[in-house]
N, C-alpha and C positions, 0 to 999 in steps of 0.2 A: 519825401517829407513826412514826418510824423508829428502832427500838431497836438496841442494840449486842449482838452475840453474843460471849460470853467463854467460852473453853475452859479447863478445869482438867484437866491431863493430867500423868502422871508414872509413876514406878516403882511396883510393887505395894506396898501398905501405907505409902505416903508421906503419907497424910492428905488425899487429894483430896476426899473427901466432907465431912469436917470443914471444910476450908478453903472449899469451895463454900458451905456453910451460913453460916459466920461472915462471909464476904464479902457474901453476900446480905443478911444482917441489917444490916450496916453501910451498905450502899447504900440499904436500905429506910428507914434513919433520915432520909434526905433526902426522904422521902415520895415515892419513885419506885418504881413497880411493878417487881417482879422475878419472873421465872419461872425456877425451878430445874428442870433436866432431868437426871434420873438415868438414865444410859444402860445401866447394867450389868444384863444379863439372866442372867448366870451366878450372881450373888449379888444378887437384887433388893433395893433399898434402902428402898422406901416403908415397909414394916412395921417395919424396924429403926430408922429415924430418927423415925417417928411411931407407936410401938407401941400407943398407946391410941386412935388415931383409927379411925373406921369408914370404911375405904377402899372397901368394897363392891366394885363392879365397875369402878371407875375404874382405868385403866391406860394407860400410854404405848403399849402394844401395840394397843389399840383405835384409837388415832390413826394410827399408822404403817400399819396394815393396812386402814384404812377404804377402801371402794371409791371414795368421793369425799371428799376432805379439805375440811373447812369449819371456820370459827371456832366454830360450834355444837358440833361434835364435840370440839374442843379444850376448850372451856369445860365440857362434861359430864364430862371426865376430869381436870380440874384438882383438886388436893387442896390445901386451905389449910395453910400452914406456920406456923400459930399467930401470924400477923402479917397484918394486912389488906393489906399491900403485897407479901406473898410468897405465890406459888402454886407448886405442884409437879406435874411430870409424871414418872412413873416406873413401873417394873414392881412388881407386888405379890407377896407370898409365894406360893410353889408354881408360879409361872410359869416357863417355860423356853423354849429356842429352838424347840421344837415346838408351843408354845401358839398362835402366830399365823402367818398367811401371811407369806411373805417380802415385803420391800419393796425399792425401788431408790433410787439416789442422787437421782433427780428428786423422789421423795416427801420425802426429808430436806430438800432445798433448798426445796421448797414449804412444809414445816412451818416452817422458819426464817423465811421471808418473812412468813408469817402471824403467828408469834410476835412478830416485830419490829414488826408493826402493832398488837399488843395490849399490849406491855410496853416499858418503858424499857430494861431489861437482861434478857438471856437468858443464864443461867449454865449451862453444860453440864458436869456431872461425868462426864468421859470414863473409859472403861475403859483399863487398861494394855495390853490385848491388842487394839489398834486394827486389826491385820491380819485379825482375824476378826469385827470389829464395824463394820458399814457406817456406823452413826450416828456413832461416834467418828472414823473415818477421814475422813468428810465434814466433820465439825466442825473437825478439825485443818486442813483446807484452806480452810474458809469463814470461820472466826471472825475478828473484828476484833482480838481480843487473846487470846494464849495464854500461860497460866502453866504452866511445866513444873516440877513438884515433884520434888526429888531427895532421897532418904533416904541418909544417909552410911553405906552398908554395901557389902560386897563384892558382894552380890546385886544391889543397885541399879546399881552400876558395870557389872556384867556385863550387866544388862538394857539399859542405854543403849548399851554397846559393840555389842550385837547388833542392837538395834531402831532406833537412830537411822539406821542405814544404809538402812532401809526408807523413811525420810522425806527422803532426799537430793534428791528431785525439787524443782524450784524452786517448784512450787505449794504446797508445805508450809511454806515460809519459816521453816525451823528457826532461822536466825540472828536472827530477830525474836522468838523465844520469850523470855519473862521468866523467868529461872531463879530458883527459890526453894528454899533449903535447908530441909528440913522434917523434923519428927518426930525431932529429935536431942536428946540429953541433954547437960547441961553438962560432964560428964566425958569426953565423946567428942572425939577428935581430928578436926577437920573442916577444917583449913586446906588439906589437899591436895585435898579434894573441892571446896572453894570455888574453888581455882585452876583445876582441870580444867574445871569447868562455868561459870566466870565468874558466880558467885552474886551476885545483887543484893539479895536480901531473905532474911530468916530467920524461920522459924516453928518455934520449939523445942517439944519434948515438954512437955506439961503434965499432971500427974496429974489436975487438975480436968476436962480434956477427956476423959480416960479414964473418969472417973466419970460424966460427962454421957453418954458413949456407952453405957455399961452400963445406965444408967437411962432412956435414951431422951429425954434433955433437951438435945440439942445446939442447940435453938433458944433456950435460955436464955442470958442474959448470963454472961460470965466475971467472976468476982468480983475477979480480979487485974487491976485497971484499968491498972496501970503495967507489966504484963508486956511482954516483947519481942513476944510473939504479938499482943497487942492493938494495940501501936504499929504493927506491920507491916500488920495489917488496915486500920487507920485510914489509913496512908500510901498503901496501894494503892487504897483507895476514893477518897481525895482525888485521886490521880493519874488514875483513870478519869474522875471527874467533871470534872477540870480539862481533860483531853484533849478531852472533849466540848464544854466551854465554848470552848476555843480554836478548835475546828473550826467551831462556830456563828458565832464572831466573824469568822472569815475569810470565811465564806459571806456574812454580812451586809455586810462591807466591799466585797465584790466585786459586790454588787447595784447 
């Protein structure tokens, strides 16, 4: 198996974690294994998205800091995402940057190669502060597909004005990012933001998502089946699956 690595990156509070989970759920509907990687060590996500699960000693930190990385270590630290096709790697409550030994870029690349042999899709919920997080910066360079989430606020615009300059190197391929307008309300003026960032897709604010976040139910279905949010998730999942199909077809024809 050769899986595909997908990066979810963007401005702070733009809905990266929610989008990562909802996209994983949609891809899993095709009965394809998905591994979600929550990279944030400043605000660990495991206990917030799965508040009632017994995480115990499972942590992404155990994987990245292991003396020798193996599939066995990865499997021991995977947490089930309430779906037999979704598993999660992430940091747990009370962990911080001093909890584990430092790791290097080679270890991150080694992890991705192993994950791609274990799962059809690897979705990385990146941190906004990629310049201090090696896992995120390596993901932004390595991933097959990068979704860049943009919240329509002055803070988000300021964030991108400052930080996109740090990704101008060719290896980061910022012109290939898929820009998504996220977490906006119907009464907000978004036309200027859409034009500045060449927005292709939209993920509007939903009160139901806020309620799911507060209750730890983000892995539940959204009841508003016809919402723009659901349509966008479906379209993006279809695009990812179709891209994969086209690539396989080309490989088969060239044999």
